[in-house]
C-alpha positions in Angstrom: 19.5 -19.9 -4.6 15.9 -20.9 -4.4 13.1 -18.5 -3.3 13.2 -20.3 0.0 16.9 -19.4 0.4 16.1 -15.8 -0.4 13.2 -15.8 2.0 15.5 -17.1 4.8 18.1 -14.4 4.0 15.4 -11.7 4.1 14.2 -12.8 7.5 17.8 -12.7 8.8 18.2 -9.2 7.4 15.0 -8.0 9.1 16.2 -9.4 12.4 19.6 -7.7 12.0 19.0 -4.6 9.8 22.1 -2.9 8.4 22.6 0.6 6.9 22.0 0.0 3.2 23.8 3.2 2.3 27.1 1.8 3.7 27.4 -1.7 2.4 30.7 -3.2 3.6 32.8 -5.6 1.5 31.3 -9.1 1.6 27.8 -7.8 2.5 24.8 -8.2 0.2 23.0 -5.2 -1.1 19.3 -5.8 -1.2 16.7 -3.5 -2.8 13.0 -3.7 -3.7 11.3 -1.9 -6.6 7.6 -1.6 -7.4 6.6 -1.0 -11.0 3.2 0.5 -11.6 1.4 2.5 -14.2 -0.8 2.2 -17.3 -2.0 -1.2 -18.3 0.0 -2.5 -21.3 2.4 0.4 -20.7 5.5 -1.7 -21.0 6.3 -2.4 -17.3 7.1 -6.0 -17.9 9.4 -5.2 -20.8 11.4 -2.8 -18.8 11.9 -5.3 -16.0 13.0 -8.1 -18.5 15.5 -5.7 -20.1 16.9 -4.7 -16.7 17.3 -8.4 -15.8 18.8 -9.2 -19.3 16.2 -11.9 -19.9 15.3 -12.8 -23.4 11.6 -13.5 -22.8 8.4 -12.4 -24.4 6.4 -10.3 -22.0 3.1 -11.7 -20.8 0.1 -9.9 -19.3 0.6 -9.1 -15.6 -1.9 -10.8 -13.3 -2.7 -8.5 -10.3 0.7 -8.4 -8.5 3.7 -10.3 -9.7 7.2 -10.8 -8.3 10.6 -11.7 -9.7 14.2 -11.0 -8.6 17.6 -10.5 -10.0 21.1 -11.1 -8.6 24.3 -9.4 -9.7 27.8 -9.1 -8.3 29.3 -5.7 -7.9 32.8 -7.1 -8.4 34.6 -10.4 -9.2 34.4 -12.9 -6.4 32.0 -10.9 -4.3 28.5 -11.9 -3.0 25.7 -11.3 -5.5 23.4 -8.4 -4.6 19.7 -9.0 -4.7 17.0 -6.9 -6.3 13.3 -7.7 -5.7 11.0 -6.6 -8.6 7.3 -6.2 -8.0 4.9 -5.3 -10.8 1.3 -4.1 -10.2 -1.1 -5.0 -13.0 -4.5 -3.6 -13.8 -3.6 0.1 -14.1 -5.3 1.9 -11.2 -7.9 -0.8 -10.5 -5.7 -2.9 -8.2 -3.7 -0.1 -6.5 -4.6 -1.3 -3.0 -2.3 -4.2 -3.6 0.7 -2.0 -3.1 0.4 -2.7 0.6 1.7 -6.2 0.0 5.3 -5.3 -1.2 5.8 -2.0 0.7 6.2 -2.8 4.4 7.8 -1.3 7.4 10.5 -4.0 7.1 11.7 -3.0 3.7 10.8 0.7 3.5 14.4 1.8 3.8 15.4 0.0 0.7 12.3 0.5 -1.4 11.8 2.5 -4.7 8.9 3.1 -7.0 8.9 3.2 -10.8 5.8 4.8 -12.4 5.4 3.9 -16.1 3.1 6.3 -18.0 1.9 5.5 -21.5 2.7 8.7 -23.5 0.4 7.5 -26.3 -2.6 8.1 -23.9 -2.3 11.7 -22.7 -6.1 11.8 -21.8 -5.4 9.1 -19.2 -2.0 10.3 -18.1 -2.8 12.6 -15.2 -5.6 10.5 -13.8 -3.4 7.4 -13.7 -0.4 9.2 -12.3 -2.4 11.0 -9.6 -4.3 7.9 -8.4 -1.3 5.6 -8.2 1.0 8.2 -6.5 -1.7 9.3 -4.0 -2.5 5.8 -2.8 1.2 4.9 -2.6 2.1 8.0 -0.7 -0.7 7.6 1.8 0.4 4.0 2.5 4.1 5.0 2.9 3.1 7.9 5.2 1.1 5.5 7.4 4.2 3.3 7.7 6.4 6.3 8.6 3.9 7.3 11.2 4.1 3.9 12.9 7.9 3.9 12.6 8.1 7.3 14.3 6.8 5.6 17.4 8.6 2.2 17.1 11.9 3.4 15.6 12.1 7.2 15.4 15.7 7.1 14.1 14.8 5.1 11.0 11.8 7.3 10.4 14.0 10.4 10.6 16.5 8.8 8.3 13.9 8.0 5.6 12.5 11.6 5.8 15.9 13.1 5.4 16.7 10.9 2.4 13.6 12.5 0.7 15.7 15.7 0.3 19.1 14.1 -0.6 18.7 15.0 -4.3 17.8 18.6 -3.6 20.3 20.8 -1.9 19.1 23.4 0.6 20.5 26.2 -1.6 18.3 25.0 -4.6 16.0 27.9 -5.6 13.0 25.5 -5.5 13.7 24.0 -2.1 10.5 25.5 -0.6 8.3 24.9 -3.7 8.6 21.1 -4.0 7.1 18.2 -2.1 9.4 15.2 -2.5 7.9 11.7 -2.6 8.7 9.9 0.7 10.7 7.1 -1.1 12.8 7.2 -4.3 10.6 7.7 -7.4 11.3 7.3 -11.1 8.8 8.3 -13.8 9.1 6.7 -17.1 7.3 7.8 -20.3 6.7 4.7 -22.5 5.5 4.4 -26.1 7.9 7.1 -27.2 7.6 6.0 -30.8 3.9 6.9 -30.9 4.4 10.0 -28.8 7.1 11.2 -31.2 4.4 11.3 -34.0 2.3 13.8 -32.0 2.0 17.4 -32.9 5.0 19.4 -31.7 2.8 21.6 -29.4 1.2 18.5 -27.8 4.6 17.0 -27.1 5.8 20.2 -25.6 2.8 20.4 -23.2 3.2 16.8 -22.1 7.0 17.1 -21.7 6.8 20.3 -19.7 4.1 18.8 -17.5 6.1 15.6 -16.8 9.1 17.7 -16.0 7.2 19.8 -13.5 5.6 16.7 -11.9 8.9 14.9 -11.6 10.7 17.9 -10.2 7.8 18.6 -7.8 8.0 15.1 -6.4 11.8 14.9 -6.4 11.7 12.1 -9.0 13.9 11.2 -11.9 12.2 11.5 -15.3 12.4 9.0 -18.2 15.2 6.7 -17.5 17.7 4.4 -19.2 18.3 0.9 -17.9 21.3 2.4 -16.0 19.1 4.3 -13.6 17.0 1.3 -12.9 20.2 -0.6 -12.2 21.1 2.2 -9.7 17.9 1.6 -7.9 18.2 -2.2 -8.0 22.0 -2.7 -7.6 23.4 0.6 -6.4 25.4 1.5 -9.5 26.4 5.1 -10.0 23.7 7.3 -11.4 24.2 9.2 -14.7 24.5 13.0 -14.4 23.7 13.6 -18.1 20.5 15.6 -18.7 18.3 15.8 -21.8 15.4 18.4 -21.7 14.8 18.9 -25.4 11.1 18.0 -26.0 11.9 16.8 -29.5 14.1 14.1 -28.0 13.7 11.5 -25.3 13.8 13.3 -21.9 16.3 12.2 -19.3 16.5 14.2 -16.0 17.9 12.7 -12.9 16.3 13.9 -9.7 17.4 17.3 -8.4 18.9 18.4 -11.7 15.9 20.4 -13.0 14.4 23.7 -11.8 11.1 25.7 -12.1 12.9 28.4 -13.9 14.2 26.0 -16.6 10.8 24.3 -16.9 9.0 27.6 -17.3 5.3 28.5 -16.5 2.4 26.2 -17.3 1.7 26.2 -21.1 -1.3 28.5 -21.1 -2.0 32.2 -21.8 -1.9 34.7 -19.0 -5.7 35.2 -19.3 -6.4 31.5 -19.0 -4.1 31.2 -16.0 -5.9 34.1 -14.3 -9.2 32.3 -14.7 -8.0 29.0 -13.1 -8.6 28.8 -9.4 -5.8 26.6 -7.8 -4.4 26.4 -4.3 -1.1 24.8 -5.2 1.3 24.8 -8.2 0.5 21.1 -8.7 -3.2 21.8 -9.0 -2.6 24.6 -11.4 -0.5 22.4 -13.7 -3.3 19.8 -13.5 -5.9 22.3 -14.7 -3.7 23.5 -17.5 -2.9 19.9 -18.6 -6.5 18.7 -18.5 -7.7 21.7 -20.4 -5.7 20.4 -23.4 -6.2 16.7 -22.6 -9.6 16.3 -20.8 -9.6 13.1 -18.8 -11.6 10.2 -20.3 -14.5 8.8 -18.3 -13.4 5.3 -17.9 -13.2 2.7 -15.2 -10.3 0.3 -14.9 -12.4 -2.1 -12.9 -14.7 -2.7 -15.9 -11.7 -3.4 -18.1 -10.1 -5.8 -15.8 -10.5 -9.3 -17.2 -11.5 -12.3 -15.0 -8.3 -14.4 -14.8 -10.4 -17.5 -14.8 -11.5 -16.7 -18.3 -8.0 -16.1 -19.7 -6.9 -18.9 -22.0 -3.3 -18.8 -20.8 -4.5 -20.3 -17.5 -6.7 -23.0 -19.0 -6.8 -26.3 -17.0 -9.4 -28.8 -18.3 -10.2 -30.6 -15.0 -10.3 -27.3 -13.0 -12.5 -25.6 -15.7 -14.9 -28.5 -15.8 -15.3 -28.5 -12.0 -15.7 -24.7 -12.0 -18.4 -24.9 -14.6 -20.2 -27.5 -12.5 -20.0 -25.4 -9.4 -21.2 -22.3 -11.3 -24.3 -24.3 -12.3 -24.9 -25.5 -8.7 -24.6 -21.9 -7.5 -27.2 -20.6 -10.1 -29.5 -23.4 -9.0 -29.0 -22.5 -5.3 -29.8 -18.9 -6.1 -33.1 -19.9 -7.9 -34.1 -22.2 -5.1 -33.3 -19.6 -2.5 -35.3 -17.0 -4.4 -38.4 -19.2 -4.4 -38.0 -20.1 -0.8 -37.8 -16.4 0.1 -40.9 -15.5 -1.8 -42.9 -18.3 -0.2 -42.0 -17.3 3.3 -45.0 -16.2 5.5 -43.7 -13.4 7.7 -45.4 -12.8 11.0 -46.8 -9.2 11.0 -46.1 -9.1 14.8 
């Protein structure tokens, strides 16, 4: 199918929404996933592997889209997974409003890719991206409560699906409003860190993931679950000397343990929530760098991969005309004789 065919199918689905959790034989399962996280963190590579595409990853320009189609069984309609990728780290986070809408919120998931080789940027990146995304999703849910209260209630109930009411941490966590997966990339570099550093990062990611009801560090199988509805793995790996793999709801505060700090240090830290306490402990070891993603964001017009001779010549001419206009305007402004009255 072409993108036009998929667009028509999407419109039909919006006009006649079905329960995605109960896909009947012959119906198409349709999901959307947004990948966001560190710049150059490996988001594109993860998507290409999931789609089994033998391509070399290219830098992501702002917000990019692709899709995959896969049949659950022989001679059945192919399910569709929409993959969105946010580039620019945290500098373009406001673009998340484009892929996440009230029309697809029921079938949407988020994958946060964190570069483990940059622990000093880890918490800032995670906090910024999750906060903006959560605020946007909550605004959608607030509108849905008025327009379609049953759907809003269903989405809010799903937040707790991975955590049973008898779980000891039921009252201590704050699940993300839509399915969330946190992936730690650049493991080969992370593995060379000092063992104590690895332990602090691993425990912190375990806490954050458990607090938000997210799955931590996934294999392609879990992405396939989000995209195409395959069964999730129930295996768990919590050894900090090995790649972590913890599906949502299978960890606990008691297994994670307290924040990695001495009792005296913990007593000096003023925090109002467990999340804030872990942040203070983590940033004591890995102080956040003072950087601005906006300054690092390259102008796409200057990127050689988008070079087009005719367009570039015309753009250069227009830039010269603009500079000349600015100079003329400046002279005119200085020469103006303002009436004191």
